SEDREN-847487 format. One line per field, with one value per residue (C-alpha): residue number from 1; residue in one letter; x, y, z. Coordinates in steps of 0.001 Angstrom, whole numbers, plus 524288, in hexadecimal, padded with zeros to 5 digits. Example, Ala and Ser with C-alpha at 12.3 -4.5 7.8 and 13.67 -1.06 7.14 Angstrom:
BEGIN
num [1	2]
residu [A	S]
east [8300C	83566]
north [7EE6C	7FBDC]
up [81E78	81BE4]
***
This chain:
BEGIN
num [1	2	3	4	5	6	7	8	9	10	11	12	13	14	15	16	17	18	19	20	21	22	23	24	25	26	27	28	29	30	31	32	33	34	35	36	37	38	39	40	41	42	43	44	45	46	47	48	49	50	51	52	53	54	55	56	57	58	59	60	61	62	63	64	65	66	67	68	69	70	71	72	73	74	75	76	77	78	79	80	81	82	83	84	85	86	87	88	89	90	91	92	93	94	95	96	97	98	99	100	101	102	103	104	105	106	107	108	109	110	111	112	113	114	115	116	117	118	119	120	121	122	123	124	125	126	127	128	129	130	131	132	133	134	135	136	137	138	139	140	141	142	143	144	145	146	147	148	149	150	151	152	153	154	155	156	157	158	159	160	161	162	163	164	165	166	167	168	169	170	171	172	173	174	175	176	177	178	179	180	181	182	183	184	185	186	187	188	189	190	191	192	193	194	195	196	197	198	199	200	201	202	203	204	205	206	207	208	209	210	211	212	213	214	215	216	217	218	219	220	221	222	223	224	225	226	227	228	229	230	231	232	233	234	235	236	237	238	239	240	241	242	243	244	245	246	247	248	249	250	251	252	253	254	255	256	257	258	259	260	261	262	263	264	265	266	267	268	269	270	271	272	273	274	275	276	277	278	279	280	281	282	283	284	285	286	287	288	289	290	291	292	293	294	295	296	297	298	299	300	301	302	303	304	305	306	307	308	309	310	311	312	313	314	315	316	317	318	319	320	321	322	323	324	325	326	327	328	329	330	331	332	333	334	335	336	337	338	339	340	341	342	343	344	345	346	347	348	349	350	351	352	353	354	355	356	357	358	359	360	361	362	363	364	365	366	367	368	369	370	371	372	373	374	375	376	377	378	379	380	381	382	383	384	385	386	387	388	389	390	391	392	393	394	395	396	397	398	399	400	401	402	403	404	405	406	407	408	409]
residu [M	S	T	E	L	R	V	L	R	P	T	E	W	D	E	W	Y	G	K	L	E	L	A	F	G	G	V	A	E	Q	A	D	E	R	A	M	W	R	D	L	T	E	I	D	R	S	I	G	V	W	D	E	D	E	C	I	G	T	T	S	A	F	T	F	R	L	S	V	P	G	G	G	L	V	P	A	A	G	V	T	M	V	S	V	L	S	T	H	R	R	R	G	V	L	R	S	M	M	R	R	Q	L	D	D	V	H	A	L	G	E	P	L	A	V	L	T	A	S	E	P	E	I	Y	G	R	F	G	Y	G	M	A	T	E	Q	L	H	A	E	I	D	T	S	R	V	R	L	T	V	P	E	G	A	D	A	V	R	L	R	L	V	K	P	E	D	A	R	E	A	C	E	A	V	Y	A	R	K	V	T	A	R	P	G	M	L	A	R	Q	P	G	W	E	R	L	P	L	L	D	P	P	G	D	R	K	G	D	S	P	L	L	C	V	L	A	E	L	D	G	E	V	V	G	Y	A	R	Y	A	I	N	P	E	W	E	P	A	G	P	K	G	L	V	R	L	Y	D	F	E	A	L	S	P	A	P	R	A	A	L	W	R	F	L	F	E	I	D	L	T	S	K	L	R	A	R	N	L	P	V	D	A	A	L	L	H	M	V	S	D	I	R	R	C	A	V	G	V	R	D	S	L	H	V	R	L	V	D	V	G	A	A	L	E	A	R	T	Y	A	A	P	V	D	V	V	F	E	V	A	D	A	F	C	P	W	N	E	G	R	W	R	L	T	G	D	A	K	G	A	S	C	E	R	T	E	D	P	A	E	L	E	L	S	V	R	E	L	G	A	A	Y	L	G	G	I	P	L	S	A	L	A	S	A	G	R	V	R	E	L	R	R	G	A	L	A	E	A	S	T	A	F	R	S	D	V	A	P	W	L	P	H	G	F]
east [80011	8056E	80107	80611	80765	8089F	804A4	7F6EC	7F4D9	7EAAE	7E1F0	7E110	7DB46	7CD89	7D070	7D9F5	7D07F	7C58F	7CD40	7CF6E	7C0FB	7BE9E	7C82E	7C136	7B3A5	7B0CA	7A7F5	7AB17	7AD51	7A4A7	7A941	7AD5A	7B5EB	7BC16	7BF85	7C5AC	7CEAC	7D1BD	7D680	7DDED	7E4BB	7F32A	7F4D0	80391	80283	7F877	7FBA0	7F3F8	7F674	7F221	7EF3A	7F065	7E5BD	7DEFB	7E22C	7E285	7E951	7E95F	7F009	7F348	7F98D	7F5FC	8006E	7FD18	8030E	7FFE9	80005	8090D	80BFB	81296	809EB	81274	80CE2	813E0	812FA	80ACD	8061B	7F71A	7F551	7E80C	7DF9E	7E5AA	7DF00	7E107	7D650	7D15C	7D5C1	7E3DD	7E5C7	7F112	7F9E1	80271	7FB5D	7F98A	80781	80CA0	80509	8094B	81709	81701	80F90	818D2	8249D	81EF9	81BD4	82983	82F49	826F1	82C56	81FB1	82244	81496	809A7	7FCBA	7EF9B	7E25D	7DF8F	7D2A8	7D84B	7E2BA	7E8FF	7EDEC	7F865	80018	80887	80CC4	81106	804C8	8016A	7F3FA	7F790	7EAB8	7DCF7	7CF25	7C424	7B684	7A9DF	79B71	795F7	78842	78663	77923	77FF7	78DBC	790DF	79CA4	7A489	7A7D3	7B31E	7B1D4	7B209	7A9E9	79E44	7A657	7A898	7A087	79BEE	79807	79272	7989C	7997E	7A552	7AB15	7A9D1	7B179	7BC06	7C679	7C394	7C30B	7CFD8	7D6AD	7D21D	7D6D7	7E42E	7E682	7E3CE	7ECCD	7F9A6	7F330	7F05C	7F898	7F31C	7EBEC	7EE18	7F0BA	7E696	7EC5E	7E471	7D8CC	7D772	7CD9D	7C3D3	7C42D	7BC93	7B219	7AF51	7A184	79C4E	78CFB	78D9C	7954E	78D2A	78408	77980	781D9	780A8	78A1E	79686	7952A	79ED3	79EEE	7A940	7ADC4	7B22C	7B8B7	7BA8D	7B754	7C174	7BE45	7C3D9	7BD54	7B3EA	7AC5C	7A78D	79C11	78FA9	782B7	77AEC	76D13	7662D	758F8	752D0	7449A	74A9B	7504F	75CEC	769B4	77283	7810A	78B69	796F1	7A350	7ADF6	7B6BF	7B9D8	7C473	7C544	7D0D4	7CDB9	7C430	7B975	7B689	7B8D3	7AE5A	7A506	7A58E	7A3DB	7980C	7923F	7937F	78DDE	78196	77D9F	76EC3	7681B	774A7	77810	78531	79249	79B7F	7A9DB	7B1D4	7BFB8	7C506	7D19B	7D2B9	7D580	7C9E8	7C501	7B756	7BA74	7BC1D	7B067	7A5CC	79DA1	79CED	7A827	7A0A5	795FA	79F95	7A2D5	7B129	7B9C2	7C732	7CD9A	7DA12	7DCB3	7EA0E	7F4BD	80267	80E78	81BFC	822B8	82EDA	83099	83AD6	833FE	826D1	82B6B	83362	826D9	81F51	82286	82184	81A5C	825B9	8347E	837E6	8450A	84193	847DA	83D4B	8402F	83692	83195	82C59	82D51	82429	82C64	839FA	84065	839C6	83F62	84985	84C6A	8484F	84BB6	84094	843AC	83A1F	83120	825FC	82F33	8334F	839AD	84482	84436	8502C	855D9	85E58	86677	8630D	85BD3	84DB5	844DB	8371D	833A7	827DF	8232C	8205C	81233	81301	81A4E	80EE0	804B7	80BA1	80FD2	804D3	8049F	7F7A4	7FBC4	805D7	811F8	80F7E	80259	808FF	81337	808D7	8033B	81141	813C0	81EBB	82A18	8311D	8405F	84421	83CB6	835A9	83671	8284E	822ED	82C08	827E7	8198F	818B1	8200C	8176D	80A9D	8025F	7FA88	7EEB8	7EA4F	7EE2C	7E27A	7DF3C	7D33F	7D04D	7D444	7D9B1]
north [7FFD3	80D48	81797	824ED	8281D	836C5	841C7	84701	852D1	85D30	85B47	84CB7	84C95	84A89	83EB7	8399A	83B1C	8355D	82921	828AA	829B4	81E9B	81599	817C8	81417	81E82	826DC	834CE	83CBF	8489E	855EE	85B36	84F39	84E92	85CFD	85B70	84FF9	85822	862EE	85A04	8520F	8551D	85471	8538A	84789	84066	8362C	83037	82469	825D2	81B79	82395	82E83	827A7	8291A	81BDE	81DCB	82897	82BCE	83859	83CFF	84744	84EF7	84BCF	84C98	8416B	840BF	83678	83202	83CF7	847E9	84A6E	84CD5	84555	847A8	83D41	83ADE	837C2	82D86	82E81	82D97	82097	818B9	81048	80DDE	7FFF4	7FEDC	8002A	7F7C6	7EE46	7F675	7FCF4	80A29	80B25	806AC	810DF	81BD0	817A3	816AF	8248C	82A05	824F2	8295A	83713	83695	832C3	83D52	847AB	84330	83E7C	833F4	82DED	82A64	82791	82369	81DB4	8115E	80DC6	7FFE8	7FDF2	7F221	7FA3A	8029A	7F9CB	7F5F0	8038F	804EE	80A7D	80594	80756	8115C	815FD	810A1	8179C	81380	813C3	8126B	81250	8150D	81218	81F1B	81AB3	810F5	8157B	81FB4	82835	82A47	83931	83F2A	84AF2	857BE	8534F	85B38	86797	86621	86E30	8681B	8703A	86C10	87317	87234	869B3	87452	87F41	87654	87267	87B04	8774D	868C5	86977	86FF0	86477	85AED	8618B	86046	85187	84E7D	84DE3	84646	83A3D	83323	83130	83DB1	84724	8559B	85B51	863A7	86F0E	869E1	85D83	86414	86233	85396	8512F	85B38	85422	850F6	84E39	84D5E	8424E	839F6	83BAD	82F26	834C3	83BA3	84972	8539E	8538D	85908	85DF5	85FAA	86722	86526	87155	8741D	88254	8872F	87E67	873A8	86766	85D20	85A1C	84F75	84F8A	8461C	843D5	83DEA	8339E	833F7	8270F	822F0	81654	81378	81416	82109	827F9	82091	82B07	82931	832CA	83179	83718	83BBE	8441F	844DB	84BD9	850CB	85646	850AB	84735	850FA	85554	84847	84255	84DDD	84BC3	83D07	83EEE	848D5	83E9A	833C9	83BA3	8427E	841F6	8378B	82F34	82203	81EDC	82536	8213D	8254E	821D1	825B4	826B8	823D0	81583	81AF3	82421	8290F	824CB	81726	819FB	822C9	8198B	810AD	804FE	8039C	7F827	800BE	809B8	7FFD5	8040C	7FFEC	8031C	80445	80929	816FC	81D50	81553	81A93	81895	81D2C	82314	82644	81D2A	8257E	8325E	82CB9	82585	831BC	83A1D	8341A	83209	824EE	82115	81A7C	81A96	8123D	80DC0	803E9	80005	7FD04	7F4D5	7FADF	7F506	7FDE4	7F88B	80370	80EA0	8086C	81492	81046	802D8	7FF12	8010D	80D13	80FA7	816F3	81DE1	82663	829A7	83378	83E95	83AB0	8302E	82D56	822FF	820BA	8165C	80C12	7FFC5	7FA81	7ED51	7EDF8	7EC2B	7ECD7	7E8F7	7EE2B	7F55F	80310	7FF96	7FB84	807F3	80FD9	807ED	80AC6	81870	82009	81806	810F4	8037E	7FCA9	7F6E6	7EB37	7E90B	7E987	7DFCB	7D63C	7D5E4	7D2BC	7DFC9	7E439	7DB8D	7DDB2	7DB14	7E00D	7DBC2	7E790	7F01C	7ED89	7F196	7FD64	8026D	7FF16	806A5	81262	81342	813F4	8203F	8237D	826D1	81F35	824B3	82936	82FA0	837B4	83904	8337E	8396A]
up [7FFDB	7FCA4	80681	80AC9	81951	81BFE	824EB	822A6	81ADD	82059	81472	81681	823B4	82019	81785	8221C	82CF0	824D3	8233C	831B1	833C7	829EE	83040	83DB3	83825	82DDF	83634	83405	84055	843A7	83DB3	84ACB	84E97	84112	841D9	84ED1	84A79	83E81	846F9	85040	8457E	844D7	83610	836F1	83FB2	8376D	82DCF	82296	81A5E	80C01	801E9	7F556	7F899	80393	81221	81839	8253B	82F2C	83BF2	84309	84FF6	859D2	8617A	86FCC	87D1D	885B9	89419	89A83	8A818	8AF6D	8A914	89D53	88FCE	88540	8764A	87017	86255	862DC	85803	85274	84637	84279	837A1	82B10	82166	821B1	81344	816EE	82334	8253D	81BFD	825FA	8255F	834B6	8374C	82DBA	833BA	841F8	83D66	837C2	84317	84D81	845C0	84525	853F2	856F3	84E49	8559E	86297	8683D	87277	871AA	867DD	86D04	8676E	86A4D	862C2	85BBF	85BC2	865EB	86016	8548D	85B36	863C5	85842	8571E	864D7	86B5D	878C4	87FEA	88A94	88FBA	89175	892FC	89B32	89700	89FB1	89E5A	8ABBA	8B0B8	8B7A0	8BCB7	8C585	8C74E	8D196	8D3A4	8DFE6	8DEF1	8E676	8EF93	8E85E	8DC1F	8E11A	8E053	8D1F5	8C8F9	8BCC4	8B0FE	8A387	89874	88992	885F1	87DA3	887DD	8919A	8887F	88E04	89BF4	898BA	891DB	89D2D	8A56C	89C29	89AEB	8A974	8A8F3	89E59	8A576	8B11F	8A90A	89E9B	89172	88FFF	88446	886A6	87D54	8729A	86CAC	86573	86D17	87638	86BD6	86CCE	879A4	874A7	867ED	867A2	85A23	859FE	8503C	85A54	86619	86419	86CD4	87695	87AE1	87618	87E45	88C1E	8961D	8A496	8ABCC	8BA0E	8C085	8CE64	8D270	8C4CD	8BE56	8B4D0	8BA7A	8B27C	8A767	8A067	8927C	8901C	888A8	88BC8	8846B	88987	88967	88F17	8928C	897F5	8A5CB	8A370	89EEE	89D11	89635	893E0	8975D	88DFB	8940A	88AA3	89246	8A0DE	8A827	8B680	8BE66	8CBEA	8D2A0	8D5FD	8C84F	8C32F	8CC3C	8C987	8BB22	8BBE5	8C55C	8BB92	8B043	8B859	8BBB2	8AF1C	8AE6B	8A5B4	8A42E	8AA00	8A332	8A1C3	8970D	897C2	88C2F	8909A	89E6E	8A46F	8A952	8B772	8B6D4	8C3B4	8BFB1	8C273	8D0E5	8D24D	8CD24	8D66C	8CC97	8C2CF	8BCD5	8B7E4	8B108	8A5C2	8A5BE	89ADC	895C0	88825	8821E	87F6D	87CB6	875D8	877F6	86F9C	873D3	86837	86FCA	87B1C	88252	880FD	8845D	890B6	8954F	89353	89EDB	8AD01	8B4DE	8C111	8C736	8C473	8B8AB	8B23F	8A7D9	89A9B	89078	88481	87A7F	86E63	863A3	85612	85060	85612	85747	85CED	869BB	86A58	87392	8826C	889EB	8981A	89EA8	8ABC4	8B220	8BD78	8C09B	8BDB6	8AFCC	8A753	89DFA	892ED	88AE6	88260	889DA	887A5	8952E	8959D	893D1	89F5E	89927	88B34	8843C	877D7	87625	875AF	88487	887D5	8812F	8890D	8964D	892AE	89902	8A599	8A41F	89E53	8A7AB	8A1DE	8AB27	8A4AC	89758	89C30	8A135	89308	88E2E	887B4	89111	89533	8A160	8A013	8ADB1	8B9C0	8BF90	8B33B	8AFCC	8BD05	8BD4A	8AF49	8B164	8BE5F	8B883	8ACCC	8B428	8B4C5	8C0F0	8B902	8AD01	89FC6	897CA	88AB8	88C61	87E1D	870E1	8651E]
***
């Protein structure tokens, strides 16, 4: 097959994005949503593969900063808009795009590449490891009660138009970013994403709603949600669909949850994306009636092993030599000595004997502190060569709070 892989030209975006829509089922996005992604697309980081005059493959990257253990923000390429037309499968198109993209990321000096996967099995072969999970729940609010901490009654709740509260909500979000690994520092334009509410996508839901939590006149939390009204002969059983939730402390957090649980004419609350250590799990009276589930979220790829491991801190002192396998990005292969603690770290090439053996995929999975190296070792994906090295590294890599990606890209 004779194809051309090249950087996208601005005049080609509509065709390129149209092929992405086709690959994801052929349903065109609403005009507002399409316009937002057009504005956010970084054309010079977008790649198309062309078979004569037809675009048959797409991928792009966003320029992000990702929070890591220790509170640092690390440059990361947000890999996105990946597709190959079904007419051109099994011809190396995806591999060629991943090859070009990671070469470009490396040349730019970004230590990390990250993505969310429509099909998780695809990206492991390119060195991406599942690093964060997200919790979803459907709560029977007619039967589940909340334990509310002291101070919740002092929180003022105020319903506002989502657009009118944008700046206040973004300020709360920004304060949360460095407190939890896996979050993205939102660049200009990304504040539009949580407000996206195309009428054609509501499927019976109300327009997007927003409630603010305030203490002493300051916004300290918010929830964005919609209501799907439903009735049965016995009465109302509406659904509250929660899209976005942030709070700076326990009192506003509890006040917001109590509000969502007690919305008139509803009996269910569906949350689609919460951290796996969400405080809500420890506030409800009956966890079994919350239908809690977990799925993969952010996949992380170390593009520069040394720079990436130096960019975060460690929960306990660590001095370990890794033997890293990385056939797709061979500049990472070999032995690396990681030394670090809660104050900082160094990761350099070494000729010393290896103490842990693993691939770059396992380093990506463990990088944000949510997936223990010990768990990966129990699955046969990490091999201990010095007794005690696994426990030392696994303890050091952990994060006190679970890493979490609040929104996709």
